[in-house]
C-alpha positions in Angstrom: 11.1 73.8 -13.4 7.8 72.4 -12.0 9.3 69.0 -12.2 12.3 69.9 -10.2 10.3 71.8 -7.4 8.0 68.8 -7.1 10.9 66.4 -6.7 12.4 68.7 -4.1 9.4 68.5 -2.0 9.7 64.6 -1.9 11.9 63.9 1.3 13.1 60.7 3.0 14.3 57.2 1.8 11.9 54.4 0.5 12.8 52.5 3.9 11.6 55.6 5.8 8.4 55.7 3.9 8.0 52.0 4.7 8.4 52.6 8.4 5.8 55.1 8.3 3.4 52.9 6.6 4.1 50.1 9.1 3.4 52.6 11.9 0.1 53.4 10.4 -1.0 49.9 10.0 0.2 49.1 13.3 -1.9 52.0 14.8 -4.9 50.4 12.9 -4.5 46.9 14.0 -3.5 47.8 17.6 -6.2 50.4 18.5 -9.0 47.8 18.9 -6.8 45.3 20.8 -5.2 47.8 23.2 -8.6 49.3 24.6 -8.8 46.0 26.5 -6.1 47.5 28.9 -8.0 49.1 31.8 -11.4 49.0 29.8 -14.4 46.8 30.1 -15.3 47.0 26.4 -15.8 43.5 24.8 -13.8 42.7 21.7 -15.8 41.8 18.7 -16.9 38.2 17.9 -15.9 36.0 15.0 -18.7 35.8 12.5 -19.7 39.5 12.7 -21.4 41.8 15.4 -24.9 40.2 15.7 -25.8 42.3 18.7 -26.1 46.0 19.0 -26.0 48.7 16.5 -23.2 48.5 13.7 -22.5 52.3 14.1 -23.3 52.7 17.6 -21.5 55.7 19.2 -18.8 54.6 21.5 -18.4 56.1 24.8 -15.4 58.5 25.4 -12.6 57.2 27.3 -10.3 59.5 28.9 -6.7 58.9 27.8 -3.7 59.9 30.0 -0.2 60.5 29.2 0.7 57.1 30.7 -1.9 55.4 28.6 -0.5 57.0 25.4 2.9 55.7 26.4 1.6 52.3 26.9 -0.2 52.4 23.5 3.0 53.5 21.7 5.0 50.6 23.3 2.3 48.3 22.2 2.4 49.6 18.6 6.1 49.5 18.4 6.1 46.0 20.0 3.6 44.9 17.2 5.9 46.4 14.5 9.0 44.7 15.9 7.3 41.2 15.8 5.9 41.9 12.2 9.6 42.7 11.2 10.8 39.5 12.6 12.4 41.1 15.7 10.4 38.6 18.2 12.6 39.0 21.1 12.5 42.8 21.1 8.7 42.7 20.7 8.4 40.5 23.7 10.6 42.8 25.7 8.3 45.9 24.9 5.3 43.7 25.7 6.5 42.8 29.2 7.4 46.6 29.8 3.7 47.4 28.9 2.6 44.8 31.5 4.8 46.4 34.0 3.0 49.7 33.3 -0.3 48.1 32.8 -0.4 44.7 34.9 -4.1 44.2 33.8 -3.6 44.7 29.8 -4.9 41.4 28.6 -4.2 42.4 25.0 -0.5 42.5 25.9 -0.9 39.1 27.6 -2.5 37.8 24.5 0.2 38.9 22.2 2.9 38.0 24.3 1.5 34.5 24.5 1.2 34.1 20.9 4.7 35.3 20.3 6.0 32.9 22.9 4.2 30.0 21.2 5.7 30.9 18.0 9.2 30.7 19.5 8.5 27.4 21.1 8.1 28.7 24.6 4.8 26.6 25.1 4.7 26.6 28.9 5.2 30.3 29.3 2.8 30.8 26.4 0.1 29.0 28.2 0.8 31.1 31.5 0.0 34.4 29.6 -2.8 32.7 27.5 -4.6 31.7 30.7 -4.2 35.4 32.2 -5.6 36.8 29.1 -8.5 34.4 28.7 -9.5 34.4 32.4 -9.0 38.2 32.7 -11.3 38.8 29.7 -13.6 35.9 29.7 -15.9 37.3 26.9 -13.2 37.6 24.5 -13.5 34.7 22.2 -10.1 35.1 20.5 -8.3 34.8 23.7 -10.4 31.6 24.5 -9.8 30.0 21.1 -6.1 30.7 21.3 -5.9 29.1 24.7 -7.9 26.0 23.7 -5.7 25.6 20.6 -2.6 25.4 23.0 -4.3 22.9 25.2 -4.9 20.8 22.2 -1.4 21.0 20.8 0.0 20.1 24.3 -2.5 17.2 24.8 -4.2 18.8 27.7 -7.3 17.4 26.6 -9.6 18.1 29.8 -8.5 21.8 29.8 -9.3 22.0 26.2 -12.7 20.7 26.6 -13.4 23.0 29.6 -12.2 26.0 27.4 -14.3 25.1 24.5 -17.4 24.5 26.7 -16.7 28.2 28.0 -16.6 29.3 24.3 -19.9 27.5 23.4 -21.4 29.0 26.5 -20.5 32.6 25.6 -21.4 32.0 21.7 -24.4 29.4 21.7 -25.5 30.5 18.1 -22.1 29.8 16.5 -22.5 26.2 15.0 -18.7 25.7 14.4 -17.9 25.8 18.0 -20.0 22.8 18.7 -17.9 20.7 16.3 -14.8 22.0 17.9 -16.0 21.1 21.2 -16.9 17.6 19.8 -13.3 17.4 18.5 -12.0 18.2 21.9 -14.1 15.5 23.6 -12.7 13.0 21.0 -9.2 14.0 22.0 -10.1 13.3 25.5 -11.3 9.7 24.7 -14.9 10.9 25.7 -17.1 9.6 22.8 -20.3 10.3 24.7 -19.3 13.9 25.3 -18.3 14.3 21.6 -21.8 12.8 20.7 -23.6 15.1 23.1 -21.9 18.2 21.5 -23.3 17.1 18.1 -26.6 16.3 19.6 -26.7 20.1 20.7 -26.1 20.9 17.0 -29.1 18.8 15.8 -31.3 20.7 18.4 -30.3 23.8 16.7 -30.5 22.9 12.9 -32.0 19.4 12.6 -30.7 16.0 11.2 -27.9 16.7 8.7 -25.7 14.1 7.0 -22.6 15.8 8.3 -23.5 15.2 11.9 -25.2 12.0 11.6 -22.3 10.4 9.7 -19.8 11.8 12.4 -22.0 10.4 15.1 -22.1 7.1 13.5 -18.3 7.0 13.1 -17.9 7.8 16.8 -20.3 5.1 17.8 -18.6 2.6 15.7 -15.0 3.6 17.4 -16.8 2.9 20.6 -17.9 -0.4 19.3 -21.5 0.3 19.6 -22.7 -0.7 16.1 -26.2 -0.8 17.3 -26.2 3.1 18.1 -24.2 3.7 14.8 -27.0 1.8 12.8 -29.6 4.1 14.6 -27.9 7.1 13.4 -27.6 6.0 9.8 -31.2 4.6 9.8 -32.5 7.9 11.0 -30.4 9.8 8.2 -31.7 7.3 5.6 -35.4 8.0 6.7 -34.5 11.7 6.6 -32.8 11.4 3.0 -34.5 8.4 1.2 -33.2 9.6 -2.3 -29.3 9.6 -1.2 -28.2 6.3 -2.5 -24.8 6.8 -1.5 -26.2 6.8 2.1 -28.0 3.5 1.4 -24.8 1.9 0.2 -23.0 3.2 3.7 -26.0 1.8 5.5 -25.8 -1.5 3.8 -22.0 -1.8 4.5 -22.9 -1.2 8.2 -25.4 -4.0 8.0 -22.9 -6.2 6.8 -20.4 -5.5 9.5 -23.1 -6.3 12.1 -24.3 -9.6 10.3 -27.6 -8.2 9.2 -27.2 -9.7 5.7 -30.9 -9.5 4.6 -31.2 -5.7 5.4 -27.9 -5.2 3.6 -29.2 -6.9 0.7 -32.4 -4.6 0.6 -30.1 -1.5 0.7 -27.9 -2.6 -2.2 -30.8 -3.7 -4.3 -32.3 -0.2 -3.7 -29.0 1.3 -5.1 -28.9 -1.1 -8.1 -32.3 -0.2 -8.9 -31.9 3.5 -9.0 -28.1 3.6 -10.0 -27.3 0.7 -12.1 -24.1 2.3 -13.2 -22.7 2.5 -9.7 -19.1 1.1 -10.0 -18.9 -0.3 -6.6 -22.5 -1.9 -5.9 -21.6 -5.0 -7.7 -18.4 -5.5 -5.7 -20.7 -5.0 -2.5 -23.1 -7.5 -3.8 -20.3 -10.0 -4.3 -19.1 -9.5 -0.9 -22.8 -10.2 0.3 -23.0 -13.5 -1.6 -19.7 -14.6 -0.3 -20.7 -14.0 3.2 -23.9 -15.8 2.7 -22.4 -19.1 1.1 -23.1 -18.4 -2.5 -19.6 -18.3 -4.3 -21.0 -18.7 -7.8 -23.2 -15.7 -7.4 -20.3 -13.9 -5.8 -18.1 -14.6 -8.7 -20.9 -13.3 -11.3 -21.2 -10.0 -9.6 -17.4 -9.6 -9.0 -16.9 -10.2 -12.7 -19.4 -7.3 -13.5 -17.4 -5.2 -11.3 -14.2 -6.1 -12.7 -15.4 -5.1 -16.2 -16.3 -1.6 -14.9 -14.2 0.7 -17.2 -14.3 3.6 -14.7 -12.5 1.7 -12.1 -8.7 1.7 -12.5 -6.7 -1.5 -12.8 -5.3 -0.7 -9.3 -8.5 -0.6 -7.7 -9.7 -3.9 -9.3 -6.5 -5.8 -8.5 -6.9 -4.5 -4.7 -10.6 -5.5 -4.5 -9.7 -9.1 -6.0 -6.8 -9.8 -3.8 -8.8 -8.7 -0.6 -11.9 -10.7 -1.7 -10.0 -13.9 -2.0 -7.4 -15.1 0.5 -4.1 -16.8 -1.1 -5.6 -20.1 -0.5 -8.8 -19.4 -2.3 -7.0 -17.4 -5.0 -4.7 -20.2 -5.8 -6.7 -23.2 -4.4 -10.4 -23.8 -4.1 -11.5 -20.8 -6.1 -8.6 -20.5 -8.5 -10.9 -21.0 -11.7 -12.9 -18.0 -10.5 -10.0 -16.1 -9.4 -8.0 -16.5 -12.5 -11.0 -15.6 -14.7 -11.5 -12.4 -12.8 -7.9 -11.4 -13.1 -8.1 -11.8 -16.7 -11.3 -9.7 -16.8 -9.6 -7.0 -14.8 -6.6 -6.9 -16.9 -8.3 -7.1 -20.2 -7.8 -3.7 -22.2 -6.2 -2.3 -19.2 -4.3 1.0 -20.1 -2.3 0.8 -17.1 -1.2 -2.8 -17.0 2.5 -2.2 -17.0 2.5 -1.6 -13.1 0.8 -5.0 -12.6 2.1 -7.0 -15.2 4.3 -8.9 -12.7 1.2 -9.9 -10.5 -0.7 -10.9 -13.6 2.4 -12.9 -14.9 2.6 -14.7 -11.6 -1.3 -15.8 -12.0 -0.5 -17.0 -15.6 2.4 -19.0 -14.3 0.4 -20.7 -11.7 -1.9 -21.7 -14.5 1.2 -23.1 -16.4 0.5 -20.6 -19.3 4.2 -19.9 -19.4 4.5 -18.2 -22.7 1.8 -15.5 -21.7 3.4 -15.0 -18.3 7.0 -14.4 -20.0 5.1 -11.7 -22.0 4.0 -10.0 -18.9 7.2 -10.2 -17.0 8.8 -8.7 -20.0 6.2 -5.9 -19.9 6.9 -5.2 -16.2 10.8 -5.1 -16.8 10.3 -2.8 -19.6 9.5 0.1 -17.1 11.5 -1.2 -14.2 14.4 -3.6 -14.7 15.8 -3.4 -11.0 13.6 -6.1 -9.5 15.7 -9.5 -9.6 12.7 -11.6 -8.6 10.8 -10.5 -12.0 13.9 -11.5 -14.0 14.0 -15.0 -12.3 10.4 -15.4 -13.0 10.9 -14.4 -16.7 13.9 -16.9 -17.2 11.9 -19.6 -15.5 8.8 -19.0 -17.7 10.8 -19.0 -20.8 12.5 -22.2 -19.8 9.4 -23.8 -18.9 7.5 -22.8 -22.0 10.3 -23.7 -24.3 11.0 -20.2 -25.5 13.5 -19.4 -28.4 17.0 -20.5 -27.1 18.5 -17.2 -28.4 16.0 -15.1 -26.5 16.4 -17.2 -23.1 20.2 -16.8 -23.5 19.8 -12.9 -24.2 17.7 -12.6 -21.1 20.0 -14.7 -19.0 23.2 -12.8 -20.1 21.5 -9.3 -19.3 20.2 -10.7 -15.8 23.8 -11.9 -15.1 25.1 -8.5 -15.8 22.6 -6.7 -13.6 22.7 -9.3 -10.9 26.3 -11.0 -11.0 26.0 -12.5 -7.6 22.6 -14.6 -8.3 23.3 -18.0 -9.8 20.2 -18.7 -11.8 21.0 -16.5 -14.8 24.4 -18.3 -15.2 22.6 -21.6 -14.7 20.3 -20.8 -17.6 23.1 -19.7 -19.9 24.7 -23.1 -19.0 21.5 -25.0 -20.1 21.6 -23.0 -23.5 25.3 -24.0 -23.9 24.5 -27.6 -23.0 21.6 -27.8 -25.6 24.0 -26.4 -28.2 26.6 -29.3 -27.2 29.0 -26.7 -26.0 29.9 -28.7 -22.8 33.0 -27.0 -21.8 31.3 -23.6 -21.8 28.4 -25.2 -20.0 30.6 -26.7 -17.4 32.2 -23.2 -16.9 29.0 -21.5 -16.2 27.8 -24.3 -14.0 31.0 -24.4 -12.0 30.6 -20.7 -11.3 27.3 -21.4 -9.8 28.8 -24.2 -7.7 31.3 -21.9 -6.4 28.8 -19.2 -5.3 27.2 -22.1 -3.0 23.6 -23.1 -2.6 21.4 -21.1 -0.3 19.2 -23.9 1.5 19.9 -26.2 -1.3 18.6 -23.8 -4.1 19.6 -25.1 -7.5 22.1 -27.6 -6.2 20.4 -30.6 -7.6 19.7 -28.8 -10.8 23.5 -27.8 -11.1 24.7 -31.3 -10.3 22.3 -32.7 -13.0 23.6 -30.5 -15.5 27.3 -31.1 -14.9 26.6 -34.8 -14.8 24.9 -34.7 -18.1 27.9 -32.7 -19.5 30.5 -35.2 -18.4 28.3 -38.1 -19.5 28.1 -36.5 -22.9 31.8 -36.1 -22.8 32.4 -39.7 -21.7 34.1 -38.4 -18.7 33.7 -40.6 -15.4 33.4 -37.6 -13.5 29.7 -37.7 -14.1 29.5 -40.6 -11.6 30.5 -38.2 -8.8 27.7 -35.8 -9.6 25.1 -38.9 -9.8 26.3 -39.7 -6.4 25.9 -36.1 -5.2 22.5 -35.8 -6.6 21.3 -39.2 -5.2 22.7 -38.1 -1.7 20.1 -35.2 -1.9 17.5 -37.0 -3.7 17.4 -40.8 -3.3 14.5 -41.2 -5.6 15.3 -39.0 -8.4 14.4 -41.4 -11.1 16.1 -39.5 -14.0 19.3 -39.6 -12.2 18.8 -43.3 -11.4 18.1 -44.1 -15.2 21.0 -41.9 -16.3 23.5 -43.4 -13.8 22.0 -47.1 -14.5 22.6 -46.7 -18.2 26.1 -45.2 -17.8 27.1 -48.3 -15.7 25.6 -50.7 -18.4 27.5 -48.9 -21.2 30.7 -49.2 -19.1 29.7 -53.0 -18.2 30.5 -52.4 -14.5 28.4 -53.0 -11.4 25.5 -54.4 -13.5 23.7 -55.5 -10.4 23.6 -52.1 -8.9 22.6 -50.7 -12.3 19.6 -53.3 -12.5 18.3 -52.3 -9.0 18.4 -48.7 -10.0 16.8 -49.1 -13.3 14.1 -51.4 -11.7 13.1 -48.6 -9.3 12.5 -46.2 -12.3 10.2 -48.7 -13.9 8.2 -49.2 -10.7 7.6 -45.2 -10.7 6.8 -45.2 -14.5 6.6 -48.5 -15.8 5.3 -47.3 -19.4 8.2 -44.8 -19.8 10.0 -45.8 -23.1 13.4 -44.6 -22.0 13.4 -46.5 -18.7 12.2 -49.6 -20.5 15.1 -49.4 -22.9 17.6 -48.9 -20.1 16.3 -51.9 -18.4 16.4 -53.9 -21.4 19.8 -52.9 -22.2 21.1 -53.9 -18.7 19.3 -57.4 -19.2 21.3 -57.8 -22.3 24.7 -56.7 -20.6 23.8 -59.3 -18.0 23.3 -62.0 -20.8 19.6 -62.3 -20.1 18.7 -61.4 -23.8 15.2 -63.0 -23.8 14.1 -60.5 -21.1 16.1 -57.6 -22.8 14.1 -58.2 -26.0 10.8 -58.1 -24.2 11.5 -54.7 -22.6 13.1 -53.1 -25.6 10.4 -54.0 -28.0 8.0 -52.6 -25.4 9.9 -49.4 -25.6 10.0 -49.2 -29.3 6.2 -49.6 -29.4 6.0 -46.4 -27.2 8.8 -44.5 -29.1 8.9 -45.7 -32.8 11.2 -42.9 -33.8 14.2 -43.4 -31.4 17.3 -44.6 -33.4 19.0 -45.5 -30.2 16.3 -47.9 -29.1 16.2 -49.4 -32.7 20.0 -49.9 -32.5 19.5 -51.7 -29.2 16.7 -53.9 -30.7 18.9 -55.1 -33.6 21.9 -55.8 -31.3 19.7 -58.2 -29.2 18.0 -59.7 -32.1 21.6 -60.4 -33.6 22.7 -62.1 -30.2 19.6 -64.3 -30.4 20.1 -65.1 -33.9 16.5 -63.9 -34.8 
């Protein structure tokens, strides 16, 4: 029975109770703001009430019926805004201003809501009215300054922040905001002036001095930036990170001796600093001491607390491409290997390392790096191409090369290189028809700026030659039209003619050119000797063929030529 009576006393829905609660909260929120309407009482400052007594008795303000109606409208407007009915909230705020034209709290709230709805110009109009109407209300001033900053009205922002600082000279945070406002107005001196006012109040600090140094550097006044850092270093002699920053600034201004002193101080007090050796390497490079630069950089590359990504970024920034692959390549390659050694995140950088190894002609090692890279991302054709070239140049297992070439051609069917690699494998297995089929596919694709053109023609010429098909001559001519001094083609073409016994003078001229280029090559010596034999000049032929035999004692073909010429001479 008691429970039933208790439940009967509870009236109204949950929504009604929520509206009552909103009303109560709105009254609490709005009471302090609305007293600005027609009252000279100052709103509380951010950061606490530092002046007056906390529990000071407030003067009694006479409240009229009109005032109560306006207060009710303000409360209702706030409730509408909080519930997402912004348009209705603004309508009520405008009604308040019609009743109380000097109600700065309504102007402030209306400005905030207009800004939220993107009505920036109107928001500024009402923000100005509130801020100028109650100049001591810091919230109004800060709201106006924020709108000026958002709309790039930098001079108005500076003026507003100066007013805020003047009204609140003990609040340090406002000086930082004033400095930022000057920076937005491209007034570096004004920004530094605001920070100088902070230092007068709290003394030299790292935060202020570093910010001033950055501003001076931005203004291209490195001398002033150095002065700030030097004063800070003097005030904080045990801050070794600061010494590093000062040293870097000395380096930028060309004061290398002073920079070295700072780096030495850091190294003496913090030998485990992961960056000091890299900084010292830069110092030695700038002072013309590449060997010492390399030694310091190698120590830096061996630091375990630096990621591989950072190490490689440092390394590639330290050396230009010309230095990395040219005059300092020995240093650079060694440093690369040091950086990659025991790297637990090497997969991401394996392709770059593979490129370095390729340039060192370490094709087998390079191929492993390219495979490692492709194991995590097989979508990059250029890495597949590098892998295939490395495997071909490094004489990798034929089955492995063929497998990779087939997979690459499936992934990238419009690129000729994978088909060319498969054609090479089929040629070496004496499957000439299959090799020609693959090579012809490449030929039909066309040659982008001559890419692979000569190589494809050479392969096709070799296939036709091995098949004793005269179409090889067509491809020899194509090759020589592109590369007239291609000695391998000259030798193959000359030997073909000698075997057929035709155009021997042309064959002899081409073969002589190969010997001029490589006089000790046993194949070229044998070709020339065999042409001499075909031309009936067996004494000369014997000399060249015997010279070839001395350089290639295992060639059955050369031995057969030697026996043929000896037989002809009856020796």
